[in-house]
C-alpha positions as CSV (number, residue, x, y, z in Angstrom):
1,X,-4.3,-10.4,-20.5
2,X,-3.3,-12.2,-17.4
3,X,-2.2,-10.3,-14.3
4,X,-0.4,-11.8,-11.3
5,X,-1.1,-9.8,-8.1
6,X,1.1,-10.7,-5.1
7,X,-0.4,-9.5,-1.8
8,X,-3.8,-9.3,-3.5
9,X,-5.8,-10.1,-0.3
10,X,-4.5,-7.1,1.5
11,X,-5.9,-3.6,1.7
12,X,-4.4,-1.9,-1.3
13,X,-3.8,-5.1,-3.5
14,X,-7.6,-6.2,-3.0
15,X,-8.9,-2.9,-4.2
16,X,-6.7,-3.1,-7.2
17,X,-7.9,-6.7,-7.9
18,X,-11.6,-5.6,-7.5
19,X,-11.0,-2.7,-9.9
20,X,-9.4,-5.0,-12.5
21,X,-12.1,-7.6,-12.3
22,X,-14.9,-5.1,-12.6
23,X,-13.2,-3.5,-15.7
24,X,-12.5,-0.2,-14.1
25,X,-9.3,0.1,-16.2
26,X,-10.1,-0.1,-19.9
27,X,-6.7,-1.2,-21.0
28,X,-7.1,-4.3,-18.8
29,X,-10.7,-5.1,-19.6
30,X,-11.4,-8.7,-19.5
31,X,-8.1,-9.5,-17.8
32,X,-7.7,-12.7,-15.8
33,X,-6.2,-12.2,-12.3
34,X,-4.2,-14.6,-10.2
35,X,-3.9,-13.5,-6.6
36,X,-0.9,-14.8,-4.8
37,X,-1.1,-14.2,-1.0
38,X,0.4,-15.8,2.1
39,X,-2.7,-14.7,4.1
40,X,-0.8,-13.4,7.1
41,X,-2.8,-11.4,9.7
42,X,-3.5,-8.6,7.3
43,X,-4.4,-10.7,4.3
44,X,-8.1,-11.5,4.1
45,X,-10.1,-13.3,1.5
46,X,-13.1,-11.4,2.6
47,X,-11.6,-8.3,0.9
48,X,-12.2,-10.3,-2.4
49,X,-15.6,-11.8,-1.7
50,X,-17.4,-9.5,-4.2
51,X,-15.2,-10.8,-7.0
52,X,-14.5,-14.4,-5.9
53,X,-17.1,-15.8,-8.2
54,X,-15.7,-14.3,-11.3
55,X,-14.5,-16.9,-13.8
56,X,-11.5,-14.5,-14.3
57,X,-10.3,-14.9,-10.7
58,X,-8.0,-17.5,-9.3
59,X,-6.4,-17.6,-5.8
60,X,-3.1,-19.1,-4.8
61,X,-2.0,-19.2,-1.2
62,X,1.8,-18.9,-1.1
63,X,4.8,-17.2,0.3
64,X,6.8,-14.8,-1.7
65,X,10.1,-16.5,-0.8
66,X,8.9,-19.8,-2.2
67,X,10.6,-19.7,-5.6
68,X,9.5,-23.1,-6.7
69,X,5.8,-22.2,-6.3
70,X,6.4,-19.0,-8.2
71,X,7.9,-21.0,-11.0
72,X,4.8,-23.2,-11.0
73,X,2.2,-20.3,-11.0
74,X,3.9,-17.3,-12.7
75,X,4.6,-18.4,-16.3
76,X,2.0,-17.1,-18.8
77,X,1.2,-13.9,-17.0
78,X,1.5,-10.6,-18.9
79,X,1.9,-8.3,-15.9
80,X,3.1,-8.8,-12.3
81,X,2.1,-6.3,-9.6
82,X,3.9,-6.7,-6.3
83,X,1.9,-5.6,-3.4
84,X,3.1,-8.2,-1.0
85,X,4.9,-6.7,2.0
86,X,5.1,-6.3,5.8
87,X,4.0,-2.7,6.1
88,X,3.4,-1.5,9.8
89,X,6.2,0.6,11.0
90,X,5.6,-0.1,14.7
91,X,5.8,-3.9,14.1
92,X,9.2,-3.3,12.2
93,X,10.5,-1.6,15.3
94,X,9.8,-4.4,17.5
95,X,10.7,-7.1,15.1
96,X,12.7,-6.3,11.9
97,X,13.5,-9.7,10.7
98,X,10.0,-10.5,9.1
99,X,10.3,-7.2,7.1
100,X,13.7,-8.1,5.7
101,X,12.6,-11.6,4.7
102,X,9.3,-10.6,3.1
103,X,10.2,-7.1,1.8
104,X,13.7,-7.8,0.6
105,X,14.2,-11.5,0.1
106,X,10.6,-12.0,-1.1
107,X,11.1,-9.2,-3.7
108,X,14.3,-10.6,-4.9
109,X,12.8,-14.1,-5.1
110,X,9.8,-12.8,-7.1
111,X,12.1,-10.7,-9.5
112,X,14.3,-13.9,-10.2
113,X,11.0,-15.8,-10.9
114,X,9.9,-13.1,-13.3
115,X,13.2,-13.4,-15.2
116,X,12.7,-17.1,-15.5
117,X,9.2,-16.8,-16.6
118,X,10.0,-14.1,-19.1
119,X,7.4,-11.7,-17.6
120,X,6.9,-8.8,-19.9
121,X,6.1,-6.1,-17.2
122,X,6.6,-5.9,-13.4
123,X,5.3,-3.1,-11.2
124,X,6.8,-3.1,-7.6
125,X,4.7,-1.1,-5.0
126,X,6.8,1.0,-2.7
127,X,6.3,3.8,-0.2
128,X,7.3,7.5,0.2
129,X,8.9,6.5,3.5
130,X,12.0,5.4,1.6
131,X,13.0,9.1,1.4
132,X,13.2,9.7,5.1
133,X,11.9,13.0,6.2
134,X,11.7,16.4,4.5
135,X,11.3,19.7,6.5
136,X,9.9,21.7,3.5
137,X,9.2,21.3,-0.2
138,X,8.4,17.9,-1.7
139,X,10.4,14.9,-2.9
140,X,10.9,14.3,-6.6
141,X,11.9,10.8,-7.8
142,X,15.5,12.0,-8.0
143,X,16.0,12.3,-4.3
144,X,18.2,10.0,-2.4
145,X,16.7,7.2,-0.4
146,X,17.3,7.9,3.3
147,X,15.0,5.5,5.2
148,X,14.8,5.7,9.0
149,X,12.8,2.7,10.1
150,X,13.4,-1.0,9.5
151,X,10.2,-1.1,7.5
152,X,11.3,1.8,5.1
153,X,14.8,0.4,5.0
154,X,13.5,-2.9,3.8
155,X,11.3,-1.3,1.2
156,X,14.3,0.8,0.0
157,X,16.3,-2.4,-0.3
158,X,13.6,-3.9,-2.6
159,X,13.6,-0.8,-4.7
160,X,17.4,-0.9,-5.1
161,X,17.1,-4.6,-6.1
162,X,14.3,-3.7,-8.7
163,X,16.6,-1.1,-10.1
164,X,19.5,-3.6,-10.3
165,X,17.3,-6.2,-12.0
166,X,16.3,-3.5,-14.7
167,X,19.9,-2.5,-15.4
168,X,21.7,-5.9,-15.0
169,X,19.1,-8.4,-16.4
170,X,16.8,-6.1,-18.4
171,X,13.8,-6.9,-16.4
172,X,11.0,-4.4,-17.4
173,X,10.2,-3.3,-13.8
174,X,8.9,0.0,-12.6
175,X,8.4,1.0,-9.0
176,X,5.9,3.4,-7.2
177,X,6.3,5.4,-4.1
178,X,2.9,6.3,-2.6
179,X,2.0,8.6,0.3
180,X,-0.2,7.5,3.3
181,X,-3.3,5.4,2.1
182,X,-6.7,5.4,3.6
183,X,-10.1,3.8,2.5
184,X,-12.3,0.7,3.0
185,X,-10.9,-2.6,4.0
186,X,-7.7,-1.2,5.8
187,X,-6.6,-3.4,8.6
188,X,-7.4,-1.7,11.9
189,X,-3.9,-1.3,13.1
190,X,-3.3,1.8,10.9
191,X,-4.2,5.1,12.2
192,X,-7.5,6.0,10.4
193,X,-9.3,2.7,10.8
194,X,-7.8,2.3,14.4
195,X,-9.1,5.7,15.5
196,X,-12.5,5.2,13.8
197,X,-13.1,1.7,15.2
198,X,-11.9,2.7,18.7
199,X,-14.2,5.7,18.8
200,X,-17.2,3.6,17.5
201,X,-16.5,1.4,20.7
202,X,-16.1,4.4,23.0
203,X,-12.4,3.9,23.4
204,X,-9.7,6.4,23.5
205,X,-7.3,6.9,20.6
206,X,-3.5,7.2,20.9
207,X,-1.9,10.3,19.5
208,X,2.0,10.1,19.2
209,X,3.8,13.0,21.0
210,X,2.3,16.4,20.2
211,X,0.8,15.2,16.9
212,X,2.9,17.4,14.7
213,X,4.1,14.7,12.2
214,X,2.7,15.6,8.8
215,X,1.7,13.1,6.1
216,X,0.1,13.5,2.7
217,X,-3.1,11.5,2.5
218,X,-4.1,9.3,-0.6
219,X,-7.2,7.6,-1.1
220,X,-6.7,3.9,-2.1
221,X,-8.7,4.3,-5.3
222,X,-6.4,7.2,-6.4
223,X,-3.5,5.1,-5.5
224,X,-4.5,2.1,-7.6
225,X,-5.3,4.4,-10.6
226,X,-1.7,5.6,-10.3
227,X,-0.5,2.1,-10.2
228,X,-2.5,1.2,-13.3
229,X,-0.9,4.0,-15.2
230,X,2.5,2.7,-14.3
231,X,1.4,-0.8,-15.3
232,X,0.4,0.5,-18.7
233,X,3.0,3.2,-19.3
234,X,5.8,2.9,-16.8
235,X,9.3,2.9,-18.1
236,X,11.9,0.2,-17.3
237,X,13.9,1.0,-14.2
238,X,11.9,4.2,-13.4
239,X,10.2,5.2,-10.1
240,X,6.9,7.1,-9.8
241,X,5.6,9.1,-6.9
242,X,1.9,8.8,-6.2
243,X,0.5,11.5,-4.0
244,X,-2.9,12.6,-2.7
245,X,-2.0,16.3,-2.6
246,X,-3.5,16.7,0.9
247,X,-0.9,17.2,3.8
248,X,-1.9,17.6,7.3
249,X,-0.4,16.9,10.9
250,X,-1.5,13.9,12.9
251,X,-3.2,16.3,15.2
252,X,-5.3,17.8,12.3
253,X,-6.2,14.4,11.2
254,X,-7.3,13.5,14.7
255,X,-9.5,16.5,14.8
256,X,-11.2,15.4,11.6
257,X,-11.8,12.0,13.0
258,X,-13.1,13.2,16.3
259,X,-15.6,15.5,14.4
260,X,-16.7,12.7,12.1
261,X,-17.4,10.3,15.0
262,X,-18.9,13.1,17.3
263,X,-16.2,12.8,19.9
264,X,-14.1,15.5,21.9
265,X,-10.5,15.8,22.6
266,X,-11.1,14.0,26.0
267,X,-11.0,10.9,24.0
268,X,-7.4,11.4,22.9
269,X,-4.6,9.7,24.9
270,X,-1.1,11.1,24.3
271,X,1.4,8.4,24.0
272,X,5.3,8.3,23.8
273,X,6.4,9.2,20.4
274,X,7.5,6.4,18.0
275,X,11.3,5.8,17.8
276,X,12.8,7.5,14.8
277,X,9.6,9.1,13.9
278,X,9.9,10.9,10.6
279,X,8.5,14.5,11.0
280,X,7.1,15.1,7.6
281,X,6.5,13.4,4.2
282,X,5.7,15.2,0.9
283,X,5.8,13.8,-2.6
284,X,5.9,15.7,-5.9
285,X,3.9,13.5,-8.3
286,X,4.2,15.8,-11.4
287,X,6.0,12.9,-13.2
288,X,3.0,10.8,-12.9
289,X,0.7,13.7,-13.6
290,X,2.5,14.1,-17.1
291,X,1.1,10.4,-17.8
292,X,-2.5,11.5,-16.9
293,X,-2.6,11.1,-13.0
294,X,-4.6,13.4,-10.8
295,X,-6.3,12.6,-7.4
296,X,-10.0,12.4,-7.8
297,X,-11.1,11.9,-4.1
298,X,-11.2,15.0,-2.0
299,X,-10.1,14.2,1.6
300,X,-13.2,15.3,3.4
301,X,-15.4,13.4,1.2
302,X,-13.2,10.4,0.9
303,X,-12.9,10.4,4.9
304,X,-16.6,10.6,5.3
305,X,-17.1,7.7,2.9
306,X,-14.4,5.7,4.8
307,X,-15.9,6.4,8.2
308,X,-19.3,5.4,6.8
309,X,-17.9,2.1,5.5
310,X,-16.4,1.2,8.9
311,X,-19.7,2.0,10.6
312,X,-21.7,-0.2,8.2
313,X,-19.1,-3.0,8.1
314,X,-18.5,-3.9,11.8
315,X,-18.7,-7.6,11.0
316,X,-15.5,-7.2,8.8
317,X,-13.3,-5.4,11.3
318,X,-14.5,-6.5,14.7
319,X,-13.0,-10.1,14.4
320,X,-9.8,-8.6,13.3
321,X,-9.5,-6.3,16.3
322,X,-10.5,-9.2,18.7
323,X,-7.8,-11.5,17.1
324,X,-5.2,-8.7,17.3
């Protein structure tokens, strides 16, 4: 078994790679892994240090829009898992082009390369943000895609291309739509590591508006187990929601983080709300549950473990914040 992981040096991709190379997924036991990553600001080979000596690991530095390099490296792999993406909504608002190039053109270039290589199975990693915002209830996979930010629009574009490649060309590709991830090795521009590292340094944390925006929180380990189920069982052209089952407002989340770091509300700085800020996300992951998925990380325990990891790994995150 050979697995080709794009964006495998990022937060979620590196967790998946570490799990595969430590045989956490029995169906992929002994699998060889090729990590293909451009190593932009959020890609970090230190995320893979614990498995870099494995004889089953190989790294290729490359850009997803480089079709010639993909043609050189991709043939012979049994599964492709595409994590590669620009992901930060705020960055997409101030500069959308990079998101369109990587998330849409990059995905299309990869899908073409998979066709040329005859790749048996492809999993494309998406986001629940493609749905837009939902005032009540939860999205099933049959809901229309109504993205509201350049980031989510680019991710929706990639998903539509994935469907088109399944229908038109017969590419065996499945897509996933996850809720908000958290856990170790997350780049400190995202809300949980940003707040944790700021509070460790005695800095205030920025809360958008009144903090009423609601998100469903998913531990990265649960997310990757859901991805693995799709890699093993996903149907051609189908999409699968992956949720954590723990919704809370940004204000509630901030309260949990302040408590975990021993800080008070005087450490919170209200900032102008994000443009086009979706009010609420909520996914129904019953489709994946029928395949055996269930979140295993309770939020309180998962958050405590995550905070402890950032406390213990200052040497990992401090250089990233200083460069940023």
